[in-house]
DRENNUPA-211273 format. One record per residue (C-alpha): residue number from 1; residue in one letter; z, y, x negated. Coordinates in Angstrom, 3 decimals. Layout:
N
+-----+----+----------+----------+----------+
!   i ! aa !        z !        y !        x !
+-----+----+----------+----------+----------+
! NUM !  A !        Z !        Y !        X !
...
+-----+----+----------+----------+----------+
END
This chain:
372
+-----+----+----------+----------+----------+
!   i ! aa !        z !        y !        x !
+-----+----+----------+----------+----------+
!   1 !  X !  -51.612 !  -17.909 !  -14.714 !
!   2 !  X !  -54.666 !  -19.148 !  -12.952 !
!   3 !  X !  -52.570 !  -22.377 !  -11.337 !
!   4 !  X !  -49.821 !  -20.355 !  -10.491 !
!   5 !  X !  -52.115 !  -17.777 !   -8.542 !
!   6 !  X !  -53.560 !  -20.838 !   -6.853 !
!   7 !  X !  -50.611 !  -22.168 !   -5.497 !
!   8 !  X !  -49.818 !  -18.988 !   -3.620 !
!   9 !  X !  -53.045 !  -19.505 !   -2.123 !
!  10 !  X !  -52.168 !  -22.899 !   -1.077 !
!  11 !  X !  -48.920 !  -21.582 !   -0.094 !
!  12 !  X !  -50.109 !  -18.957 !    2.103 !
!  13 !  X !  -52.436 !  -21.086 !    3.716 !
!  14 !  X !  -49.632 !  -24.067 !    4.756 !
!  15 !  X !  -47.393 !  -20.975 !    5.428 !
!  16 !  X !  -50.049 !  -19.594 !    8.110 !
!  17 !  X !  -51.056 !  -23.294 !    9.525 !
!  18 !  X !  -46.997 !  -23.940 !   10.207 !
!  19 !  X !  -46.596 !  -20.658 !   12.066 !
!  20 !  X !  -49.733 !  -21.048 !   14.247 !
!  21 !  X !  -48.738 !  -25.008 !   14.871 !
!  22 !  X !  -44.807 !  -23.591 !   15.781 !
!  23 !  X !  -46.873 !  -21.306 !   18.301 !
!  24 !  X !  -48.987 !  -23.734 !   19.629 !
!  25 !  X !  -46.070 !  -25.807 !   20.437 !
!  26 !  X !  -44.440 !  -23.220 !   22.080 !
!  27 !  X !  -46.937 !  -22.328 !   23.960 !
!  28 !  X !  -47.688 !  -26.197 !   24.988 !
!  29 !  X !  -43.867 !  -26.211 !   25.757 !
!  30 !  X !  -43.947 !  -22.787 !   27.370 !
!  31 !  X !  -46.595 !  -24.376 !   29.706 !
!  32 !  X !  -45.186 !  -27.889 !   29.975 !
!  33 !  X !  -41.934 !  -26.594 !   30.652 !
!  34 !  X !  -42.403 !  -23.044 !   32.895 !
!  35 !  X !  -41.299 !  -23.604 !   36.210 !
!  36 !  X !  -40.253 !  -21.612 !   39.348 !
!  37 !  X !  -38.030 !  -22.581 !   42.188 !
!  38 !  X !  -38.175 !  -20.815 !   45.565 !
!  39 !  X !  -35.416 !  -22.064 !   47.707 !
!  40 !  X !  -35.580 !  -20.783 !   51.440 !
!  41 !  X !  -32.728 !  -20.820 !   53.691 !
!  42 !  X !  -33.964 !  -21.737 !   56.819 !
!  43 !  X !  -32.636 !  -20.308 !   60.264 !
!  44 !  X !  -30.047 !  -22.269 !   61.747 !
!  45 !  X !  -29.926 !  -21.461 !   65.386 !
!  46 !  X !  -28.186 !  -23.306 !   68.841 !
!  47 !  X !  -31.281 !  -24.892 !   70.693 !
!  48 !  X !  -31.242 !  -26.182 !   74.519 !
!  49 !  X !  -32.924 !  -29.618 !   74.305 !
!  50 !  X !  -33.959 !  -31.821 !   77.338 !
!  51 !  X !  -35.391 !  -34.898 !   77.679 !
!  52 !  X !  -37.077 !  -37.541 !   80.021 !
!  53 !  X !  -35.360 !  -40.749 !   80.101 !
!  54 !  X !  -35.758 !  -43.945 !   82.827 !
!  55 !  X !  -33.647 !  -46.128 !   84.204 !
!  56 !  X !  -34.805 !  -49.584 !   84.655 !
!  57 !  X !  -33.492 !  -52.785 !   86.389 !
!  58 !  X !  -32.628 !  -55.486 !   84.276 !
!  59 !  X !  -34.962 !  -56.976 !   86.526 !
!  60 !  X !  -38.088 !  -55.481 !   85.878 !
!  61 !  X !  -40.687 !  -57.252 !   84.477 !
!  62 !  X !  -41.543 !  -54.820 !   81.267 !
!  63 !  X !  -38.342 !  -52.613 !   79.932 !
!  64 !  X !  -39.383 !  -49.649 !   77.766 !
!  65 !  X !  -37.559 !  -49.504 !   74.774 !
!  66 !  X !  -37.115 !  -45.727 !   75.699 !
!  67 !  X !  -35.219 !  -46.432 !   78.552 !
!  68 !  X !  -31.730 !  -47.487 !   79.745 !
!  69 !  X !  -30.772 !  -50.504 !   82.436 !
!  70 !  X !  -28.749 !  -49.594 !   85.572 !
!  71 !  X !  -29.148 !  -50.120 !   89.112 !
!  72 !  X !  -29.458 !  -48.712 !   92.968 !
!  73 !  X !  -26.496 !  -49.600 !   95.589 !
!  74 !  X !  -27.546 !  -48.431 !   98.937 !
!  75 !  X !  -24.846 !  -47.336 !  101.478 !
!  76 !  X !  -25.144 !  -46.542 !  105.057 !
!  77 !  X !  -22.976 !  -45.181 !  107.728 !
!  78 !  X !  -22.664 !  -42.538 !  110.814 !
!  79 !  X !  -20.373 !  -39.751 !  110.684 !
!  80 !  X !  -19.203 !  -36.940 !  113.206 !
!  81 !  X !  -17.765 !  -33.455 !  111.895 !
!  82 !  X !  -16.112 !  -30.981 !  114.458 !
!  83 !  X !  -16.179 !  -27.096 !  113.477 !
!  84 !  X !  -14.881 !  -23.848 !  115.284 !
!  85 !  X !  -17.537 !  -21.689 !  116.311 !
!  86 !  X !  -17.961 !  -18.089 !  115.897 !
!  87 !  X !  -15.567 !  -16.053 !  118.315 !
!  88 !  X !  -16.417 !  -13.004 !  119.153 !
!  89 !  X !  -13.634 !  -10.277 !  121.380 !
!  90 !  X !  -14.871 !   -8.080 !  124.126 !
!  91 !  X !  -13.279 !   -5.654 !  126.442 !
!  92 !  X !  -12.666 !   -6.871 !  129.924 !
!  93 !  X !  -12.632 !   -5.595 !  133.318 !
!  94 !  X !  -11.260 !   -8.272 !  134.870 !
!  95 !  X !   -7.964 !   -9.789 !  135.022 !
!  96 !  X !   -8.023 !  -12.847 !  132.490 !
!  97 !  X !   -5.915 !  -15.197 !  130.373 !
!  98 !  X !   -5.611 !  -18.837 !  129.062 !
!  99 !  X !   -4.488 !  -21.615 !  131.493 !
! 100 !  X !   -3.708 !  -25.220 !  131.021 !
! 101 !  X !   -5.130 !  -27.532 !  133.354 !
! 102 !  X !   -3.300 !  -30.843 !  133.590 !
! 103 !  X !   -4.892 !  -34.345 !  134.672 !
! 104 !  X !   -2.675 !  -36.697 !  136.086 !
! 105 !  X !   -5.661 !  -38.816 !  137.603 !
! 106 !  X !   -6.578 !  -42.187 !  136.531 !
! 107 !  X !  -10.355 !  -40.955 !  135.215 !
! 108 !  X !  -11.361 !  -38.355 !  133.501 !
! 109 !  X !  -12.158 !  -34.739 !  135.575 !
! 110 !  X !  -15.579 !  -32.914 !  134.663 !
! 111 !  X !  -14.900 !  -29.234 !  135.843 !
! 112 !  X !  -18.258 !  -27.281 !  135.388 !
! 113 !  X !  -18.219 !  -23.493 !  134.255 !
! 114 !  X !  -17.291 !  -20.808 !  137.298 !
! 115 !  X !  -15.063 !  -23.627 !  138.769 !
! 116 !  X !  -12.390 !  -21.964 !  141.051 !
! 117 !  X !   -8.827 !  -21.288 !  140.378 !
! 118 !  X !   -6.296 !  -20.039 !  143.280 !
! 119 !  X !   -2.962 !  -18.532 !  142.634 !
! 120 !  X !   -0.243 !  -19.304 !  145.419 !
! 121 !  X !   -0.817 !  -15.772 !  146.905 !
! 122 !  X !   -4.074 !  -16.501 !  147.199 !
! 123 !  X !   -6.119 !  -14.353 !  144.288 !
! 124 !  X !   -9.098 !  -16.516 !  142.970 !
! 125 !  X !   -9.893 !  -16.418 !  139.238 !
! 126 !  X !  -12.639 !  -18.754 !  137.582 !
! 127 !  X !  -12.518 !  -20.725 !  134.407 !
! 128 !  X !  -16.065 !  -19.234 !  131.879 !
! 129 !  X !  -17.009 !  -22.822 !  130.149 !
! 130 !  X !  -17.688 !  -26.541 !  131.415 !
! 131 !  X !  -14.742 !  -28.817 !  130.445 !
! 132 !  X !  -13.597 !  -32.565 !  130.541 !
! 133 !  X !   -9.879 !  -33.378 !  130.694 !
! 134 !  X !   -9.932 !  -36.661 !  129.983 !
! 135 !  X !   -6.922 !  -38.467 !  131.998 !
! 136 !  X !   -3.255 !  -38.279 !  131.671 !
! 137 !  X !   -4.269 !  -35.213 !  129.018 !
! 138 !  X !   -4.365 !  -31.346 !  129.824 !
! 139 !  X !   -6.772 !  -29.006 !  128.100 !
! 140 !  X !   -6.489 !  -25.080 !  127.579 !
! 141 !  X !   -9.055 !  -22.688 !  128.577 !
! 142 !  X !   -9.970 !  -19.233 !  129.565 !
! 143 !  X !  -10.216 !  -18.037 !  133.198 !
! 144 !  X !  -11.008 !  -14.378 !  134.604 !
! 145 !  X !  -10.641 !  -12.941 !  137.909 !
! 146 !  X !  -13.419 !  -13.313 !  140.644 !
! 147 !  X !  -13.441 !   -9.946 !  141.092 !
! 148 !  X !  -12.861 !   -6.266 !  138.748 !
! 149 !  X !   -9.853 !   -4.613 !  139.355 !
! 150 !  X !   -5.642 !   -4.298 !  138.920 !
! 151 !  X !   -5.003 !   -6.278 !  142.223 !
! 152 !  X !   -5.820 !   -9.198 !  140.293 !
! 153 !  X !   -3.061 !   -9.138 !  137.728 !
! 154 !  X !   -0.205 !  -11.420 !  137.995 !
! 155 !  X !    2.352 !  -13.147 !  136.570 !
! 156 !  X !    2.322 !  -16.347 !  135.186 !
! 157 !  X !    1.841 !  -19.022 !  137.951 !
! 158 !  X !    0.459 !  -22.626 !  139.007 !
! 159 !  X !   -3.313 !  -22.683 !  140.436 !
! 160 !  X !   -4.967 !  -25.135 !  142.406 !
! 161 !  X !   -8.305 !  -25.834 !  142.341 !
! 162 !  X !   -9.978 !  -25.825 !  145.913 !
! 163 !  X !  -13.328 !  -27.201 !  144.845 !
! 164 !  X !  -11.571 !  -30.608 !  144.235 !
! 165 !  X !  -10.677 !  -33.177 !  147.264 !
! 166 !  X !   -7.180 !  -32.085 !  148.611 !
! 167 !  X !   -5.818 !  -35.775 !  147.897 !
! 168 !  X !   -6.788 !  -34.581 !  143.864 !
! 169 !  X !   -4.985 !  -31.314 !  144.306 !
! 170 !  X !   -1.684 !  -32.166 !  143.137 !
! 171 !  X !   -2.838 !  -34.570 !  140.425 !
! 172 !  X !   -5.522 !  -32.226 !  138.555 !
! 173 !  X !   -3.616 !  -28.279 !  138.528 !
! 174 !  X !   -3.669 !  -25.460 !  136.365 !
! 175 !  X !   -0.602 !  -23.176 !  135.050 !
! 176 !  X !   -0.490 !  -20.319 !  132.777 !
! 177 !  X !    2.133 !  -19.351 !  130.577 !
! 178 !  X !    1.348 !  -15.557 !  130.298 !
! 179 !  X !    0.620 !  -12.907 !  132.733 !
! 180 !  X !   -2.980 !  -12.599 !  134.148 !
! 181 !  X !   -4.133 !   -8.968 !  132.658 !
! 182 !  X !   -6.770 !   -6.765 !  131.879 !
! 183 !  X !   -7.389 !   -7.401 !  128.285 !
! 184 !  X !  -10.046 !   -8.163 !  125.475 !
! 185 !  X !  -11.913 !  -11.817 !  126.357 !
! 186 !  X !  -12.970 !  -14.341 !  124.071 !
! 187 !  X !  -15.899 !  -15.388 !  123.642 !
! 188 !  X !  -17.718 !  -18.472 !  121.718 !
! 189 !  X !  -21.064 !  -18.690 !  120.444 !
! 190 !  X !  -22.899 !  -21.091 !  118.147 !
! 191 !  X !  -24.323 !  -19.343 !  115.307 !
! 192 !  X !  -26.220 !  -20.730 !  112.211 !
! 193 !  X !  -23.820 !  -20.018 !  109.928 !
! 194 !  X !  -21.390 !  -22.113 !  112.333 !
! 195 !  X !  -24.092 !  -25.311 !  111.883 !
! 196 !  X !  -24.233 !  -25.019 !  108.045 !
! 197 !  X !  -20.649 !  -25.170 !  108.166 !
! 198 !  X !  -20.870 !  -28.470 !  109.930 !
! 199 !  X !  -23.467 !  -29.420 !  107.594 !
! 200 !  X !  -21.509 !  -28.849 !  104.120 !
! 201 !  X !  -17.970 !  -30.420 !  106.016 !
! 202 !  X !  -20.282 !  -33.686 !  106.956 !
! 203 !  X !  -22.068 !  -33.848 !  103.621 !
! 204 !  X !  -18.101 !  -33.605 !  101.707 !
! 205 !  X !  -17.016 !  -36.252 !  103.967 !
! 206 !  X !  -20.118 !  -38.375 !  103.396 !
! 207 !  X !  -20.026 !  -38.089 !   99.797 !
! 208 !  X !  -16.253 !  -39.047 !   99.178 !
! 209 !  X !  -16.567 !  -41.681 !  101.643 !
! 210 !  X !  -19.947 !  -42.820 !   99.346 !
! 211 !  X !  -17.846 !  -43.074 !   96.165 !
! 212 !  X !  -14.568 !  -45.001 !   97.630 !
! 213 !  X !  -17.098 !  -47.698 !   99.275 !
! 214 !  X !  -19.377 !  -47.858 !   96.103 !
! 215 !  X !  -16.719 !  -47.552 !   93.543 !
! 216 !  X !  -14.743 !  -50.046 !   95.189 !
! 217 !  X !  -17.375 !  -52.978 !   94.430 !
! 218 !  X !  -17.357 !  -51.845 !   90.486 !
! 219 !  X !  -15.706 !  -52.310 !   87.487 !
! 220 !  X !  -13.730 !  -48.625 !   86.709 !
! 221 !  X !  -15.877 !  -48.142 !   82.988 !
! 222 !  X !  -18.945 !  -47.902 !   85.695 !
! 223 !  X !  -17.256 !  -45.969 !   88.423 !
! 224 !  X !  -19.529 !  -42.803 !   90.064 !
! 225 !  X !  -19.026 !  -39.264 !   90.266 !
! 226 !  X !  -20.802 !  -37.026 !   92.613 !
! 227 !  X !  -23.573 !  -36.422 !   90.354 !
! 228 !  X !  -25.218 !  -39.981 !   90.674 !
! 229 !  X !  -25.317 !  -40.156 !   94.457 !
! 230 !  X !  -28.364 !  -39.061 !   96.643 !
! 231 !  X !  -27.711 !  -38.561 !  100.275 !
! 232 !  X !  -29.984 !  -38.579 !  102.697 !
! 233 !  X !  -28.959 !  -37.387 !  106.306 !
! 234 !  X !  -30.639 !  -37.741 !  109.568 !
! 235 !  X !  -29.041 !  -35.650 !  112.744 !
! 236 !  X !  -28.489 !  -37.638 !  115.601 !
! 237 !  X !  -26.613 !  -35.140 !  117.599 !
! 238 !  X !  -25.724 !  -31.072 !  117.370 !
! 239 !  X !  -24.750 !  -28.600 !  119.656 !
! 240 !  X !  -27.440 !  -26.223 !  119.976 !
! 241 !  X !  -27.800 !  -22.582 !  118.679 !
! 242 !  X !  -26.864 !  -20.067 !  120.723 !
! 243 !  X !  -24.807 !  -22.094 !  122.783 !
! 244 !  X !  -21.301 !  -20.524 !  124.274 !
! 245 !  X !  -19.381 !  -23.772 !  122.901 !
! 246 !  X !  -15.852 !  -23.379 !  120.873 !
! 247 !  X !  -16.922 !  -25.794 !  118.745 !
! 248 !  X !  -20.042 !  -27.268 !  116.891 !
! 249 !  X !  -20.164 !  -30.948 !  117.224 !
! 250 !  X !  -22.761 !  -32.406 !  114.464 !
! 251 !  X !  -23.356 !  -36.172 !  114.424 !
! 252 !  X !  -25.334 !  -37.618 !  111.617 !
! 253 !  X !  -27.052 !  -41.053 !  109.693 !
! 254 !  X !  -26.173 !  -40.865 !  106.571 !
! 255 !  X !  -28.417 !  -43.194 !  103.696 !
! 256 !  X !  -26.648 !  -42.956 !  100.509 !
! 257 !  X !  -28.251 !  -44.404 !   97.125 !
! 258 !  X !  -25.744 !  -44.699 !   94.128 !
! 259 !  X !  -27.340 !  -45.070 !   90.877 !
! 260 !  X !  -25.161 !  -47.169 !   88.221 !
! 261 !  X !  -25.868 !  -46.672 !   84.469 !
! 262 !  X !  -23.602 !  -46.123 !   81.608 !
! 263 !  X !  -23.697 !  -42.260 !   80.488 !
! 264 !  X !  -22.982 !  -43.002 !   76.893 !
! 265 !  X !  -25.847 !  -45.208 !   76.569 !
! 266 !  X !  -27.653 !  -42.369 !   78.409 !
! 267 !  X !  -26.529 !  -40.060 !   75.906 !
! 268 !  X !  -27.646 !  -42.312 !   72.902 !
! 269 !  X !  -30.940 !  -43.306 !   73.939 !
! 270 !  X !  -31.746 !  -39.118 !   74.639 !
! 271 !  X !  -30.647 !  -38.704 !   71.238 !
! 272 !  X !  -32.458 !  -40.879 !   69.445 !
! 273 !  X !  -35.967 !  -39.770 !   71.647 !
! 274 !  X !  -35.044 !  -36.560 !   70.897 !
! 275 !  X !  -35.047 !  -36.852 !   67.162 !
! 276 !  X !  -38.454 !  -38.756 !   67.061 !
! 277 !  X !  -39.897 !  -35.947 !   69.468 !
! 278 !  X !  -38.622 !  -32.684 !   67.465 !
! 279 !  X !  -41.368 !  -30.878 !   66.334 !
! 280 !  X !  -42.241 !  -31.628 !   62.628 !
! 281 !  X !  -41.292 !  -27.764 !   61.530 !
! 282 !  X !  -37.783 !  -28.382 !   63.122 !
! 283 !  X !  -34.588 !  -29.918 !   61.205 !
! 284 !  X !  -31.905 !  -31.378 !   63.988 !
! 285 !  X !  -28.453 !  -30.764 !   62.313 !
! 286 !  X !  -26.195 !  -32.129 !   64.805 !
! 287 !  X !  -25.860 !  -32.333 !   68.443 !
! 288 !  X !  -23.072 !  -30.893 !   70.657 !
! 289 !  X !  -21.671 !  -33.633 !   72.880 !
! 290 !  X !  -19.898 !  -31.263 !   74.758 !
! 291 !  X !  -22.965 !  -29.852 !   76.534 !
! 292 !  X !  -24.094 !  -33.370 !   77.369 !
! 293 !  X !  -25.287 !  -33.474 !   81.271 !
! 294 !  X !  -28.399 !  -34.541 !   83.263 !
! 295 !  X !  -30.011 !  -34.521 !   86.699 !
! 296 !  X !  -31.693 !  -37.211 !   88.795 !
! 297 !  X !  -35.277 !  -36.043 !   89.332 !
! 298 !  X !  -36.963 !  -38.939 !   91.308 !
! 299 !  X !  -34.959 !  -42.334 !   92.331 !
! 300 !  X !  -36.728 !  -45.323 !   93.321 !
! 301 !  X !  -34.833 !  -47.650 !   95.574 !
! 302 !  X !  -36.993 !  -50.217 !   95.719 !
! 303 !  X !  -37.641 !  -51.019 !   91.910 !
! 304 !  X !  -33.537 !  -49.963 !   91.196 !
! 305 !  X !  -34.871 !  -47.376 !   89.083 !
! 306 !  X !  -34.655 !  -43.654 !   88.555 !
! 307 !  X !  -36.241 !  -40.963 !   86.636 !
! 308 !  X !  -33.549 !  -38.447 !   84.489 !
! 309 !  X !  -33.791 !  -35.104 !   82.949 !
! 310 !  X !  -30.810 !  -35.110 !   79.806 !
! 311 !  X !  -29.770 !  -31.688 !   78.735 !
! 312 !  X !  -28.045 !  -31.239 !   75.207 !
! 313 !  X !  -27.507 !  -28.615 !   73.021 !
! 314 !  X !  -27.921 !  -29.150 !   69.220 !
! 315 !  X !  -28.168 !  -27.049 !   66.024 !
! 316 !  X !  -31.562 !  -26.972 !   64.240 !
! 317 !  X !  -32.587 !  -25.392 !   61.479 !
! 318 !  X !  -36.287 !  -24.277 !   61.009 !
! 319 !  X !  -38.657 !  -24.643 !   58.027 !
! 320 !  X !  -41.597 !  -23.212 !   60.380 !
! 321 !  X !  -42.933 !  -21.293 !   57.041 !
! 322 !  X !  -42.782 !  -23.395 !   54.323 !
! 323 !  X !  -46.015 !  -24.796 !   54.522 !
! 324 !  X !  -47.884 !  -21.685 !   55.185 !
! 325 !  X !  -47.028 !  -20.085 !   51.630 !
! 326 !  X !  -49.912 !  -20.268 !   49.456 !
! 327 !  X !  -48.748 !  -20.812 !   45.457 !
! 328 !  X !  -51.899 !  -19.486 !   44.398 !
! 329 !  X !  -50.872 !  -15.824 !   45.476 !
! 330 !  X !  -47.269 !  -16.386 !   43.725 !
! 331 !  X !  -48.899 !  -16.787 !   40.654 !
! 332 !  X !  -47.828 !  -14.386 !   37.616 !
! 333 !  X !  -44.976 !  -12.770 !   40.636 !
! 334 !  X !  -41.704 !  -11.612 !   39.238 !
! 335 !  X !  -38.256 !  -12.804 !   41.220 !
! 336 !  X !  -38.787 !   -9.425 !   42.767 !
! 337 !  X !  -41.861 !   -9.530 !   43.739 !
! 338 !  X !  -41.491 !  -13.491 !   45.100 !
! 339 !  X !  -38.842 !  -12.066 !   47.714 !
! 340 !  X !  -41.071 !   -9.419 !   48.665 !
! 341 !  X !  -44.066 !  -11.596 !   49.398 !
! 342 !  X !  -41.710 !  -13.586 !   51.673 !
! 343 !  X !  -41.025 !  -10.707 !   53.839 !
! 344 !  X !  -44.405 !  -11.414 !   55.028 !
! 345 !  X !  -43.267 !  -14.994 !   56.489 !
! 346 !  X !  -40.046 !  -13.189 !   58.212 !
! 347 !  X !  -37.322 !  -14.994 !   55.250 !
! 348 !  X !  -35.208 !  -13.221 !   54.504 !
! 349 !  X !  -32.809 !  -15.198 !   52.562 !
! 350 !  X !  -34.014 !  -17.028 !   49.363 !
! 351 !  X !  -33.108 !  -17.612 !   45.885 !
! 352 !  X !  -35.898 !  -17.593 !   42.797 !
! 353 !  X !  -35.010 !  -19.517 !   39.823 !
! 354 !  X !  -37.199 !  -19.520 !   36.345 !
! 355 !  X !  -36.800 !  -21.901 !   33.956 !
! 356 !  X !  -36.662 !  -22.200 !   30.847 !
! 357 !  X !  -34.748 !  -18.714 !   30.324 !
! 358 !  X !  -37.678 !  -17.138 !   28.558 !
! 359 !  X !  -39.707 !  -17.528 !   31.664 !
! 360 !  X !  -39.791 !  -14.536 !   34.030 !
! 361 !  X !  -43.413 !  -14.810 !   35.967 !
! 362 !  X !  -44.389 !  -17.642 !   38.077 !
! 363 !  X !  -46.306 !  -20.039 !   36.123 !
! 364 !  X !  -50.123 !  -20.697 !   36.615 !
! 365 !  X !  -49.635 !  -24.198 !   37.500 !
! 366 !  X !  -49.066 !  -24.615 !   41.120 !
! 367 !  X !  -47.255 !  -28.144 !   40.796 !
! 368 !  X !  -44.693 !  -26.271 !   38.842 !
! 369 !  X !  -43.880 !  -24.113 !   41.353 !
! 370 !  X !  -41.834 !  -26.055 !   43.704 !
! 371 !  X !  -41.048 !  -24.628 !   47.166 !
! 372 !  X !  -38.077 !  -25.648 !   49.493 !
+-----+----+----------+----------+----------+
END
């Protein structure tokens, strides 16, 4: 009987040790296996990125790995453009109209402003601007009566120019195709707007001419567009501001620099450099190649180089808050508590997963707290 009682005691002891062993194993497994994975869904955004890329000549002594190869072609020429000046209409108290002056003489003829024109019935008119009629040509000009009054109203007729030598008066003369009448008189005046129009027209003409001349010497894959031209203008002559003249005449000397390089090479180099220089808290997903563009900031004709600013849009994800999270502050928090805690970092989209299935709080071991 005593022996049986003794056996029961041993059995209880073994059972207790077994239970404690199982509990210990469970505790060990709990601490060994328990972990939490917190997935933070980063903010995806489209950003406009820009970077500087240098263009270097293949002749350069020290060619940088961050630059692209290129060269500069220089083109120099002179251009002249003529644009109409501003026209103002004023009410007239003198009879007037347009006449055509013919020069059938062997030399050009200058007629100054107020040169007299005389009708067969001795009515005196004067031209209103200084003109030059080339030999064998004719020119249209506005004339008005010498005096006010309706008596100067006359039908279309032929005019002599009494100021000329009498032997020239049958070779240089004027005719009107309309009657001289009291009507509004056109007045031409050169304004800044007219000069600006002339400048714009000359620039457009110079650009087209430069592209044709430069591209004729290049392979088609290197053809320039307007963006790769730098034009320097020097005004040689221009009709002065506020001059009473029908036209603005502008003459300029143009020095054009054409920057030769491969745009695909520029795009590739810019991408490589942008990826290297992107902030550590940013992850580049993809570039939008359709947004690729560039500007020439500086050009160095003597070195046949330039400095370009490249602009491109890219899709970027941000992990700027990932490294700011203090794991110690997460210990013991439930899934709901963790999500609430992350809101202070403006993290609104996250996943919290515990392992094994019985774990429902963040474990105490920091290396078992995985943030990604």
